[in-house]
C-alpha positions in Angstrom: 97.6 117.3 105.0 101.3 117.5 104.1 103.7 114.6 103.7 107.5 115.2 104.0 109.9 112.5 102.9 113.0 112.1 105.2 115.8 110.1 103.6 117.2 108.3 106.6 119.8 106.2 104.8 121.1 105.8 101.3 117.7 104.8 99.9 115.4 104.4 102.9 112.5 106.8 103.5 110.8 107.8 106.6 108.0 110.3 106.4 106.3 113.1 108.4 102.5 112.9 108.0 101.4 116.4 109.0 98.0 117.6 110.0 98.5 121.2 109.1 95.7 122.9 111.1 96.9 121.4 114.3 100.6 121.2 113.4 100.7 117.7 114.7 102.5 114.9 112.9 103.0 111.1 112.7 106.4 109.7 111.7 106.1 106.8 109.3 108.8 104.0 109.3 111.2 105.8 111.6 114.8 104.5 111.5 116.8 107.5 112.6 114.9 109.4 115.2 117.3 112.3 115.3 117.0 112.9 111.5 113.2 112.8 111.7 113.2 115.1 114.7 115.4 117.6 112.9 112.9 117.8 110.0 110.0 118.0 112.5 111.6 121.0 114.2 112.2 122.6 110.8 108.5 122.1 109.9 107.5 123.4 113.3 105.4 120.3 114.1 105.0 118.1 117.2 105.4 114.3 116.6 102.3 112.7 118.2 102.4 109.2 116.7 104.5 106.6 115.0 103.3 104.4 112.1 105.2 101.3 111.0 104.5 99.4 107.7 106.4 96.2 108.7 108.9 94.7 111.2 112.1 94.9 109.2 114.8 96.9 111.1 115.2 99.6 108.4 111.6 100.5 108.9 111.1 99.9 112.6 114.6 100.4 114.0 113.6 103.8 115.6 110.4 102.6 117.2 111.9 102.0 120.7 113.3 105.5 120.9 110.2 106.9 119.2 107.8 105.2 121.6 109.8 106.4 124.5 110.1 110.0 123.4 108.9 112.3 126.0 108.0 116.0 125.9 109.9 117.9 128.6 109.1 121.3 129.9 111.9 123.5 131.3 111.2 127.2 132.0 108.2 127.1 129.6 110.2 125.6 126.7 109.1 122.3 125.3 111.4 119.9 123.5 111.8 116.2 122.9 114.4 113.9 124.3 115.1 110.2 124.5 114.5 109.3 128.2 117.9 107.9 128.8 119.1 111.5 128.9 119.2 112.2 132.7 116.8 115.1 133.3 114.5 115.1 136.3 111.6 117.1 134.9 107.9 116.4 134.4 107.1 113.9 131.6 104.1 113.6 129.3 102.8 110.2 128.2 104.6 108.2 125.4 103.3 108.6 121.9 101.4 105.7 120.3 103.2 103.5 117.7 100.9 101.7 115.3 102.0 98.5 113.6 101.2 94.9 112.6 101.6 91.9 114.9 105.3 91.5 114.5 106.4 95.1 114.6 108.7 95.7 117.6 108.0 98.3 120.2 104.5 99.1 119.0 101.9 100.3 121.4 98.9 99.8 119.2 98.3 96.7 117.2 96.6 97.4 113.8 94.9 94.9 111.5 93.1 95.0 108.1 90.3 97.6 108.2 91.5 99.3 111.3 91.3 103.1 111.6 92.8 105.9 113.6 93.3 109.6 113.5 96.5 111.7 113.3 96.2 115.1 114.8 92.7 116.5 114.5 92.0 115.8 110.8 93.9 113.0 109.2 92.0 109.7 108.8 94.2 106.6 108.5 92.8 103.3 107.2 94.9 100.1 107.5 95.3 97.7 104.6 96.8 94.3 105.4 99.2 93.3 102.5 101.1 90.2 103.7 103.9 88.9 101.5 107.1 90.9 101.8 106.5 90.2 105.5 103.5 88.6 107.1 102.8 91.7 109.1 102.9 94.2 106.2 100.3 96.9 106.5 99.8 99.8 104.1 98.2 102.9 105.4 95.7 105.0 103.3 95.5 108.5 104.6 93.0 111.3 103.8 92.4 114.8 105.1 88.9 115.2 106.5 89.3 119.0 106.7 90.1 119.2 102.9 88.2 116.6 101.1 89.3 117.9 97.7 92.9 116.9 98.4 94.1 113.6 97.0 94.7 110.9 99.6 98.0 109.1 100.0 99.2 105.6 100.7 102.3 104.5 102.6 103.2 101.2 101.0 106.5 100.3 102.8 108.1 97.5 100.9 105.0 96.1 99.3 104.5 98.6 96.4 107.4 100.5 94.9 107.3 103.0 92.1 107.4 100.7 89.1 108.0 97.6 91.3 107.2 95.6 94.3 109.0 94.0 97.3 110.5 90.6 97.5 108.4 87.7 98.8 110.4 87.1 101.9 107.5 85.7 104.0 104.8 85.1 101.4 103.9 83.9 97.9 103.4 85.3 94.5 99.6 84.9 94.9 99.8 87.0 98.1 101.7 89.8 96.4 99.1 89.7 93.6 96.4 90.0 96.2 98.2 92.8 98.0 98.8 94.9 94.8 95.2 94.2 93.7 94.0 95.6 97.0 96.0 98.7 96.5 94.7 99.0 93.0 91.2 99.5 94.4 92.2 102.8 96.0 91.2 106.0 94.1 93.5 106.5 91.0 94.6 109.9 92.4 96.0 108.4 95.6 99.6 109.4 96.0 102.2 106.7 96.5 104.8 107.0 99.3 107.0 104.0 99.2 109.8 102.7 101.4 112.9 103.0 99.2 114.3 105.0 96.3 114.4 102.0 93.8 112.7 103.8 90.9 115.7 103.8 88.5 116.2 100.1 88.7 112.5 99.3 88.6 111.9 101.3 85.5 114.8 99.7 83.7 113.4 96.3 84.5 109.9 97.3 83.4 111.2 98.6 80.1 112.8 95.2 79.5 109.5 93.4 80.1 107.1 95.8 78.4 109.3 97.9 76.0 106.4 99.3 73.9 104.4 100.7 76.9 104.5 104.5 76.5 103.6 105.0 80.2 107.0 103.5 81.2 108.7 106.2 79.2 107.0 108.7 81.4 108.5 107.0 84.5 111.9 106.9 82.8 111.7 110.7 82.4 110.5 111.2 86.0 113.4 109.1 87.4 115.9 110.9 85.3 114.7 114.3 86.4 114.1 113.7 90.1 116.5 112.3 92.7 113.6 111.8 95.0 110.7 110.2 93.2 108.4 109.2 96.1 105.3 111.2 96.3 105.3 112.1 92.6 103.2 109.3 91.3 99.7 107.8 91.9 98.0 104.5 92.1 96.6 105.3 88.7 100.1 105.8 87.3 101.2 102.5 88.8 98.4 100.6 87.1 99.7 102.1 83.8 103.4 101.4 84.2 104.1 98.9 87.0 104.5 95.5 85.4 103.7 93.8 88.7 100.3 95.4 88.5 99.7 94.5 84.9 99.8 90.7 85.0 96.9 90.3 82.5 98.8 92.2 79.7 99.9 90.1 76.7 103.4 91.5 76.6 104.0 90.6 80.2 102.6 87.1 79.7 104.9 86.6 76.7 107.9 87.9 78.7 107.2 85.4 81.5 105.9 82.5 79.5 103.0 82.2 82.0 99.3 82.8 81.9 97.8 82.5 85.4 98.4 85.6 87.6 100.2 83.8 90.4 102.6 82.2 87.9 103.1 85.5 86.0 103.9 87.3 89.3 106.3 84.5 90.4 108.2 84.6 87.1 108.4 88.4 87.1 109.8 88.4 90.6 112.4 85.8 89.6 113.4 87.8 86.6 113.6 91.0 88.6 115.8 89.3 91.3 118.3 88.4 88.6 118.0 91.6 86.5 121.3 93.4 86.0 120.2 96.0 83.4 
């Protein structure tokens, strides 16, 4: 299993989730189909599925084109085109696009606990994490052909490196529940998030929990890497992400709250107004 980040806008990530034995791939949160297709061609893989974490346009905007991609054959050569291109050649079926109930142009509705396979070997498990949007789904992926390899989780705008998404369609309690669910994944699970927000997140975390040495590790990581997604794990997030550390005394003091939902709500309010 190989995961390739594709920066499709200033801070927005799509991903190729590649089953290396079969050289088949799913595209996660496609926005710009042409950029993703270019990377797929460079990697030498065929896109066989789309996966969408939530309905916001910057994560689902390429679904219509993706789900209508066809594989055309001309003189023995195979290549992908959007079907509006006027070619009268034989067409293979559309690829499936997996997503929650509000995701546009999906072909396959997924819910909490749902499972499917990418290529021949990648097992995908769906984790409902409503809050940022009601239809938010995180996708836990493992390679059945290489069980020693760490799994990964595509978290969309629910969990960021050192942060979490805004509560656009949910509550602080729901975000606490969502992050608590992700915290149950194996500690070595690699985090693939939806945006490159790590620099701002770690500055905020440092302001809340200044004496946490783990946050210093994230500071260093953000300073040394323009692309930070895929470089941290669920175990790391439990050490340095203040939104996953609501029971810590320093965080309770910073928020002036005790109960997890109240701590989460105040943290989000503070982060929304943070200008550090």
